[in-house]
C-alpha positions as CSV (number, residue, x, y, z in Angstrom):
1,M,24.2,-4.1,0.5
2,G,25.3,-3.4,-3.2
3,N,23.6,-1.6,-6.1
4,A,20.5,-1.8,-8.3
5,K,22.0,-4.2,-11.1
6,Y,23.6,-6.6,-8.2
7,K,20.1,-6.6,-6.5
8,K,18.0,-7.1,-9.8
9,E,20.1,-10.0,-10.5
10,H,19.7,-11.3,-7.5
11,R,16.0,-10.9,-7.2
12,E,15.7,-12.7,-10.8
13,K,18.2,-15.6,-9.3
14,H,15.8,-16.0,-6.0
15,L,19.1,-15.0,-3.9
16,C,18.9,-13.0,-0.9
17,V,19.7,-9.4,-1.8
18,D,22.1,-9.3,0.8
19,C,24.5,-12.4,1.2
20,S,23.0,-14.6,-2.4
21,R,21.5,-17.5,-0.1
22,P,18.7,-18.7,-1.3
23,A,16.0,-16.7,-0.5
24,L,12.6,-17.5,1.1
25,G,9.4,-17.9,-0.6
26,A,8.7,-14.5,-2.6
27,S,10.8,-12.8,0.2
28,I,14.2,-11.5,-1.3
29,Y,15.9,-11.8,2.0
30,C,17.3,-15.3,2.9
31,E,15.9,-16.7,6.5
32,V,18.7,-14.8,8.9
33,H,18.3,-11.3,6.4
34,S,14.6,-11.6,7.1
35,Q,15.2,-12.2,10.7
36,K,17.5,-9.4,11.1
37,N,15.0,-7.1,9.1
38,R,12.1,-7.7,11.2
39,E,14.0,-7.1,14.5
40,R,15.4,-3.9,13.2
41,S,11.4,-3.3,12.1
42,I,10.3,-4.2,15.6
43,K,12.2,-1.5,17.2
44,K,11.8,1.4,14.7
45,M,7.8,1.4,14.5
46,P,6.9,2.8,18.5
47,K,9.1,5.5,17.3
48,I,7.5,6.2,14.0
49,K,3.9,5.7,15.6
50,Q,4.9,8.1,18.7
51,K,6.5,10.6,15.7
52,Y,2.7,10.3,13.8
53,K,0.7,10.5,17.0
54,D,2.6,14.2,18.1
55,E,1.8,15.5,14.7
56,N,-1.7,14.1,15.1
57,K,-1.6,11.7,11.5
58,C,-2.9,8.5,10.6
59,L,-1.2,6.2,12.1
60,T,-1.2,3.4,9.2
61,C,-0.9,6.1,5.9
62,S,0.4,9.1,7.8
63,T,-2.1,11.3,6.4
64,P,-3.0,14.8,9.0
65,L,-6.0,13.6,10.5
66,L,-9.1,15.5,10.8
67,D,-10.5,17.6,13.8
68,I,-13.5,15.6,13.8
69,D,-11.0,12.0,14.0
70,L,-9.2,13.8,16.8
71,K,-12.5,14.8,18.8
72,D,-13.8,11.5,18.5
73,G,-10.4,9.9,20.1
74,Y,-9.1,8.0,16.7
75,S,-5.9,7.5,15.6
76,T,-6.6,6.1,12.0
77,C,-8.2,8.3,9.1
78,C,-11.6,7.2,8.0
79,N,-10.2,5.8,5.1
80,C,-7.9,3.5,7.0
81,R,-10.8,2.5,8.9
82,Q,-13.0,1.7,6.5
83,N,-10.2,-0.5,4.8
84,I,-9.2,-2.0,7.6
85,H,-12.9,-3.6,8.9
86,R,-14.0,-4.4,4.9
87,P,-15.3,-7.5,4.5
88,K,-12.6,-9.5,2.8
89,G,-12.9,-9.8,-1.3
90,L,-14.2,-6.3,-1.8
91,P,-12.3,-3.5,-2.8
92,Y,-10.6,-0.9,-1.0
93,Y,-12.3,2.1,-0.3
94,T,-11.5,5.5,-2.3
95,G,-13.6,7.9,-0.8
96,E,-14.8,8.6,-4.7
């Protein structure tokens, strides 16, 4: 894993921060470590989403849901719903 200085140097050289192999595309990991991180994330995600559901939080940004969102059966907040379904090229809705 290494320290911050080691990782910074590897990022600048476009090497994997875990093993010094060439990194993939814009990633900081090689093919092997990218796959391992992806598998780890897939295993963790259902637990995190269930925790957010139990705590009545948005599944996207983890902010507390409003009563109206819960009443209407939504699992994401108003802002996330608007940002997810916005036409491409338009700026994100900030609520202002």
